Legacy VTK file of the C-alpha trace (Angstrom):
# vtk DataFile Version 3.0
C-alpha trace
ASCII
DATASET POLYDATA
POINTS 356 float
183.491 137.275 116.618
181.851 136.338 119.908
184.829 135.247 122.034
188.392 134.003 121.694
187.357 130.381 121.225
184.445 130.954 118.853
184.483 132.498 115.418
181.576 132.974 113.068
180.882 132.819 109.345
181.105 136.619 109.023
184.549 136.620 110.646
185.761 134.035 108.156
184.489 136.123 105.244
186.347 139.129 106.651
189.475 137.033 107.052
189.412 136.081 103.367
188.914 139.708 102.337
191.741 140.891 104.591
194.173 138.338 103.221
193.230 139.111 99.616
193.622 142.865 100.110
196.972 142.384 101.823
198.392 139.986 99.241
197.264 141.886 96.135
197.702 145.691 96.232
195.645 145.999 93.046
192.504 144.518 94.605
189.583 146.851 95.283
186.695 146.047 97.658
183.657 148.193 96.982
179.998 148.446 97.853
177.324 150.164 99.886
178.108 149.711 103.578
181.676 148.389 103.352
182.851 151.335 105.502
179.782 151.334 107.727
180.475 150.631 111.438
178.508 147.373 111.126
180.486 146.439 108.011
178.005 144.465 105.884
176.846 142.067 108.601
180.310 142.161 110.188
182.250 141.028 107.114
184.128 144.279 106.314
184.642 145.867 109.731
187.748 148.127 109.916
189.133 147.043 106.535
189.054 150.648 105.310
191.110 151.725 108.331
193.900 149.363 107.335
193.769 149.540 103.544
192.360 153.025 102.978
189.096 154.337 101.566
190.344 154.134 97.964
190.816 150.352 98.058
187.872 149.739 100.401
185.483 151.999 98.616
182.096 153.085 99.945
179.664 153.504 97.042
176.318 155.222 96.505
173.063 153.389 95.884
173.677 153.282 92.131
173.995 149.546 91.625
174.168 149.513 87.838
176.779 152.270 87.588
178.887 150.965 90.468
178.906 147.414 89.111
179.990 148.815 85.759
182.888 150.539 87.491
183.813 147.239 89.142
183.779 145.404 85.817
185.872 148.170 84.282
188.411 147.970 87.084
188.656 144.185 86.676
189.137 144.425 82.910
191.944 146.961 83.311
193.992 144.965 85.804
192.408 145.743 89.170
190.622 142.662 90.552
187.433 143.692 92.315
185.147 142.387 95.028
181.691 143.932 94.773
179.276 143.798 97.708
175.502 144.176 97.421
173.696 143.912 100.751
170.645 142.428 99.076
170.546 140.220 96.023
167.364 142.095 95.145
169.279 145.380 94.799
171.726 143.795 92.368
168.935 143.132 89.882
169.443 146.718 88.742
172.907 145.712 87.518
172.083 142.508 85.643
173.058 144.021 82.294
176.589 144.702 83.549
176.854 141.081 84.638
175.055 139.192 81.868
176.028 141.189 78.796
179.455 142.404 79.880
181.315 140.506 82.603
180.046 137.001 81.815
180.698 137.290 78.067
184.034 139.115 78.095
186.447 136.166 78.229
184.609 134.372 75.410
184.145 137.404 73.176
187.837 138.248 73.287
189.008 134.734 72.551
190.333 134.066 76.042
192.854 136.903 75.762
191.147 139.058 78.400
189.480 138.229 81.708
187.206 139.884 84.251
188.478 138.961 87.742
185.466 140.177 89.713
183.723 138.511 92.647
180.213 139.760 93.379
178.971 139.079 96.897
175.187 138.981 97.134
173.350 138.642 100.454
170.172 136.552 100.373
167.635 135.102 102.757
164.704 135.809 104.987
163.963 137.478 108.288
162.370 140.355 110.163
159.638 141.190 107.662
161.956 141.614 104.701
159.078 140.871 102.365
158.913 140.141 98.640
161.575 142.614 97.452
164.301 142.105 100.063
164.503 138.339 100.596
164.533 136.602 97.220
166.669 133.544 96.535
167.417 133.746 92.810
170.562 131.629 92.596
169.109 129.555 89.757
169.089 132.682 87.563
172.857 132.996 87.719
173.528 129.337 86.944
171.676 129.850 83.653
174.268 132.382 82.431
177.269 130.985 80.494
180.537 132.466 81.691
179.664 132.668 85.382
180.683 130.583 88.358
178.163 130.482 91.206
179.316 129.759 94.768
176.987 129.255 97.738
178.750 128.431 101.032
176.849 126.878 103.907
179.218 126.537 106.849
181.656 128.812 108.649
184.525 126.364 108.225
184.330 126.631 104.431
183.438 130.295 103.959
186.998 131.669 103.979
188.410 129.114 101.563
185.492 129.413 99.131
185.714 133.212 99.028
189.490 133.036 98.594
189.058 130.655 95.653
186.429 132.944 94.159
188.653 136.016 94.379
191.565 134.070 92.872
189.467 132.991 89.872
190.321 135.031 86.754
186.680 135.378 85.690
183.350 136.459 87.240
182.076 134.645 90.316
178.732 135.184 92.027
179.230 134.543 95.741
175.906 134.062 97.556
175.739 134.441 101.341
172.577 133.779 103.308
172.346 136.378 106.080
171.426 133.648 108.550
174.749 131.948 107.868
176.699 134.994 109.066
175.998 134.311 112.746
176.880 130.613 112.532
179.612 129.882 115.077
182.493 127.447 114.921
185.369 126.557 117.269
188.418 128.611 116.344
190.647 125.596 116.968
188.854 123.658 114.237
189.624 126.220 111.525
192.533 125.801 109.149
193.629 129.063 107.524
195.672 127.125 104.969
192.640 125.136 103.800
192.056 125.252 100.056
188.730 124.372 98.422
188.492 123.961 94.669
185.481 125.549 93.054
183.248 122.896 91.551
183.797 120.302 94.282
180.962 119.325 96.612
181.413 118.036 100.148
179.870 114.923 101.709
179.018 116.405 105.098
177.347 113.289 106.507
177.550 109.744 105.163
174.453 107.568 105.102
172.764 104.741 103.218
169.040 105.512 103.349
168.626 108.604 101.164
170.757 111.279 99.479
170.072 114.898 100.467
171.465 117.615 98.181
171.517 121.244 99.340
173.550 124.452 99.368
173.784 127.547 101.547
171.395 127.813 104.478
169.340 124.945 103.070
172.339 122.716 103.787
172.476 124.038 107.358
168.823 123.178 107.939
169.266 119.808 106.217
172.178 118.973 108.515
170.043 119.754 111.568
167.331 117.428 110.308
169.728 114.611 109.411
171.542 114.733 112.750
168.230 114.737 114.631
166.834 111.727 112.761
169.893 109.562 113.368
168.602 108.680 116.841
165.472 107.326 115.134
167.518 105.037 112.910
167.312 107.146 109.734
170.719 107.655 108.131
170.715 110.191 105.323
173.729 111.310 103.329
174.177 115.069 102.949
175.835 116.525 99.854
176.740 120.184 100.445
177.155 121.531 96.916
179.290 124.569 97.822
179.406 125.481 94.123
176.263 125.492 91.985
178.240 126.150 88.831
180.345 124.308 87.954
178.262 121.540 89.517
179.873 118.448 91.004
177.376 116.014 89.491
179.639 113.000 89.988
179.512 113.273 93.781
175.711 113.390 93.594
175.575 110.406 91.236
177.876 108.353 93.457
175.645 108.958 96.463
172.408 108.194 94.613
173.860 104.909 93.329
174.460 103.981 96.970
171.152 105.139 98.476
168.702 104.846 95.578
166.697 107.821 96.866
167.050 111.583 96.435
165.806 114.672 98.260
166.888 118.102 96.999
166.423 121.073 99.337
166.373 124.437 97.565
165.540 127.862 99.019
164.326 129.177 95.647
160.837 128.910 94.110
159.924 125.566 92.564
159.434 126.376 88.862
162.781 126.314 86.989
164.533 125.829 90.327
168.031 124.485 90.816
166.411 121.516 92.527
164.659 120.736 89.241
168.000 120.759 87.438
169.543 118.283 89.874
166.545 115.969 89.693
166.663 116.169 85.899
170.355 115.263 85.844
169.934 112.322 88.220
166.822 111.037 86.444
168.575 111.247 83.078
171.959 109.861 84.035
171.274 107.502 86.969
167.662 106.501 86.372
168.248 102.795 86.991
169.781 103.561 90.402
166.626 105.221 91.683
164.289 103.117 93.797
161.773 105.921 94.286
160.819 109.170 92.596
163.103 112.093 93.558
161.610 114.708 95.876
162.225 118.472 96.026
161.622 120.896 98.881
161.418 124.466 97.590
159.842 127.797 98.401
156.285 128.320 97.150
155.779 129.957 93.755
154.397 133.156 95.284
156.119 136.340 96.501
157.279 136.148 100.094
154.874 137.859 102.494
156.028 140.566 104.898
153.711 139.842 107.812
155.237 137.918 110.697
151.958 136.059 111.080
152.169 134.637 107.574
155.865 134.030 106.964
155.950 131.130 109.413
153.901 129.088 106.971
155.797 130.346 103.934
159.338 129.309 104.853
160.491 125.742 105.393
163.118 124.632 107.873
164.724 121.559 109.382
161.360 120.190 110.488
160.109 120.191 106.886
163.249 118.401 105.750
162.905 115.825 108.533
159.267 115.090 107.688
160.169 114.551 104.033
163.041 112.242 104.924
160.815 110.107 107.148
158.244 109.833 104.361
160.859 108.981 101.716
162.420 106.284 103.876
159.017 104.955 104.868
159.544 105.052 108.626
156.889 105.390 111.301
156.853 109.026 112.433
154.451 108.654 115.349
157.244 108.833 117.929
159.197 111.707 116.324
158.839 115.170 117.848
159.355 117.404 114.814
158.671 120.526 116.870
162.203 120.234 118.267
163.436 121.343 114.852
161.309 124.478 114.542
162.971 127.887 114.802
161.077 129.901 117.400
160.525 132.684 116.547
160.696 131.693 112.905
162.252 134.932 111.620
165.592 134.760 113.450
168.241 132.080 112.828
169.044 131.149 116.441
169.139 132.426 120.011
172.484 134.210 119.466
171.143 136.469 116.744
170.948 140.180 117.565
170.759 141.722 114.059
171.171 143.634 111.898
169.182 142.735 108.814
LINES 1 357
356 0 1 2 3 4 5 6 7 8 9 10 11 12 13 14 15 16 17 18 19 20 21 22 23 24 25 26 27 28 29 30 31 32 33 34 35 36 37 38 39 40 41 42 43 44 45 46 47 48 49 50 51 52 53 54 55 56 57 58 59 60 61 62 63 64 65 66 67 68 69 70 71 72 73 74 75 76 77 78 79 80 81 82 83 84 85 86 87 88 89 90 91 92 93 94 95 96 97 98 99 100 101 102 103 104 105 106 107 108 109 110 111 112 113 114 115 116 117 118 119 120 121 122 123 124 125 126 127 128 129 130 131 132 133 134 135 136 137 138 139 140 141 142 143 144 145 146 147 148 149 150 151 152 153 154 155 156 157 158 159 160 161 162 163 164 165 166 167 168 169 170 171 172 173 174 175 176 177 178 179 180 181 182 183 184 185 186 187 188 189 190 191 192 193 194 195 196 197 198 199 200 201 202 203 204 205 206 207 208 209 210 211 212 213 214 215 216 217 218 219 220 221 222 223 224 225 226 227 228 229 230 231 232 233 234 235 236 237 238 239 240 241 242 243 244 245 246 247 248 249 250 251 252 253 254 255 256 257 258 259 260 261 262 263 264 265 266 267 268 269 270 271 272 273 274 275 276 277 278 279 280 281 282 283 284 285 286 287 288 289 290 291 292 293 294 295 296 297 298 299 300 301 302 303 304 305 306 307 308 309 310 311 312 313 314 315 316 317 318 319 320 321 322 323 324 325 326 327 328 329 330 331 332 333 334 335 336 337 338 339 340 341 342 343 344 345 346 347 348 349 350 351 352 353 354 355
């Protein structure tokens, strides 16, 4: 929280956690750093003071064991919210997720559920390098039995996390660390807002091209789309919100209108979620396409650590804008794409002060 009139994405996440803990005395919030003074990028600050260190449980760096405890709690009637400060760290616990939590409801004929929400922090910045900044959301969508949620904007973060916690079965909740500092007017927030998992949002309407994105990729796409409007390019932005279940119908409806598709995906290209969306559109709305679909993804190489190299590795709003101009076929000679570059490239905006 920066002032009385502005709230941020992290504050909205904390608000959802606070309400869930208050309304359900069985709920347990657990993870490394939940009781830390900085509270997992500001999302869990002071929750332990109000709800106690048993329900807001600081854990050791034993991801596999701790996740197993969380799954066990959920199975035995204690809904759990697990927090892993890096998606990369959670890879140690994939067996607990893939072979236990995701399969439980099916294996027991729908008679038992695993109400666990697993928050995973993703994204780039400050020399995080190849083992601390991976975007592996496509992995989780491949696993039957999981829902995968990826919020982009502060005004949807609370409602999406609330819906995830309320779901009776496992949900992977992916937060890009650059989204946490995103500010929004407090007056524009509606604490009673409900968002159904599996429903995308049309953030901007347009007729020239459909842009599909989620998480911070949607934030960068919105910057590009808003900037290009003054140059007469009107793109439509579909913010997925939920990768699984996927709201394919909203994508199809937009593509039928625009005839062109750009998918922006923070993950590597091969077997990416962008590839899945392009496959679905090409298979089910092929006759609506007036041009080949385009994907913007990360390169298929590990992310470098060096500040001097990462600027060329990561794409941003300027990359999205250049692709949109090319897809639409407009003259780009008068467009100053440098206005869309993050400078320096390893912080989200001028308000950012850490931590990572």
